[in-house]
C-alpha positions in Angstrom: -64.1 -89.9 59.7 -62.3 -89.3 63.0 -59.2 -91.3 63.8 -59.6 -93.5 66.9 -57.2 -92.6 69.7 -56.0 -95.6 71.7 -55.1 -95.2 75.3 -53.9 -97.4 78.1 -54.6 -97.2 81.8 -52.0 -97.0 84.6 -52.8 -97.2 88.3 -50.9 -97.1 91.5 -51.6 -97.5 95.2 -50.3 -94.7 97.3 -50.5 -93.5 100.9 -52.9 -90.8 101.8 -50.0 -88.4 102.5 -48.5 -89.0 99.0 -52.0 -88.5 97.5 -52.5 -85.2 99.3 -49.1 -83.9 98.2 -49.7 -84.9 94.5 -53.3 -83.4 94.7 -51.9 -80.2 96.1 -49.3 -79.9 93.4 -51.7 -80.7 90.6 -54.1 -77.9 91.9 -51.2 -75.5 91.9 -50.4 -76.4 88.3 -54.1 -76.1 87.4 -54.2 -79.7 86.2 -56.2 -82.7 87.2 -54.4 -85.3 89.3 -54.2 -87.6 86.3 -52.8 -84.9 84.0 -50.3 -83.9 86.6 -49.1 -87.5 87.1 -48.8 -88.3 83.4 -46.9 -85.0 82.7 -44.5 -85.6 85.7 -43.9 -89.2 84.8 -43.4 -88.3 81.2 -40.8 -85.6 82.1 -39.0 -88.0 84.3 -39.0 -90.8 81.6 -37.6 -88.4 79.0 -34.8 -87.4 81.5 -33.9 -91.0 82.2 -33.9 -91.9 78.5 -31.8 -88.9 77.6 -29.3 -89.6 80.4 -29.0 -93.3 79.3 -28.5 -92.3 75.7 -25.7 -89.8 76.6 -23.9 -92.6 78.5 -24.3 -95.0 75.7 -23.2 -92.5 73.0 -20.2 -91.5 75.2 -19.2 -95.1 75.7 -19.6 -95.8 72.0 -17.5 -92.7 71.1 -14.8 -93.7 73.6 -14.6 -97.2 72.2 -14.3 -95.7 68.7 -11.5 -93.4 69.9 -9.6 -96.3 71.5 -9.9 -98.3 68.3 -8.5 -95.5 66.3 -5.6 -95.1 68.7 -4.8 -98.8 68.7 -5.3 -99.1 64.9 -4.8 -95.7 63.3 -5.8 -95.4 59.6 -3.2 -94.9 57.0 -2.3 -91.2 56.4 -3.9 -89.8 53.3 -1.9 -87.6 50.9 -3.0 -84.3 52.5 -2.0 -85.5 55.9 1.4 -86.8 54.6 2.1 -83.4 53.0 1.0 -81.5 56.2 3.3 -83.7 58.3 6.3 -83.0 56.0 5.6 -79.2 56.2 5.4 -79.4 60.0 8.7 -81.2 60.3 10.4 -78.7 58.0 9.1 -75.8 60.2 10.7 -77.3 63.3 
């Protein structure tokens, strides 16, 4: 039994010059116009999502860093020992 593949349709109205440019590019790539459009749109979508995630992660990391600076955790025994050794070496 074959699994049924569901698809959705996307359409756009474009000027003849834009169509000609896209058609030429798809021919160069050896793809149909639809294949070319889907692949180009998908690449752009991935780039936008990746960029947005980097910004969000960076913002989240920065907020975490500022929180640690403003409210540092208590020193654990290893850190306390290391600070004592450091002060003795000065």
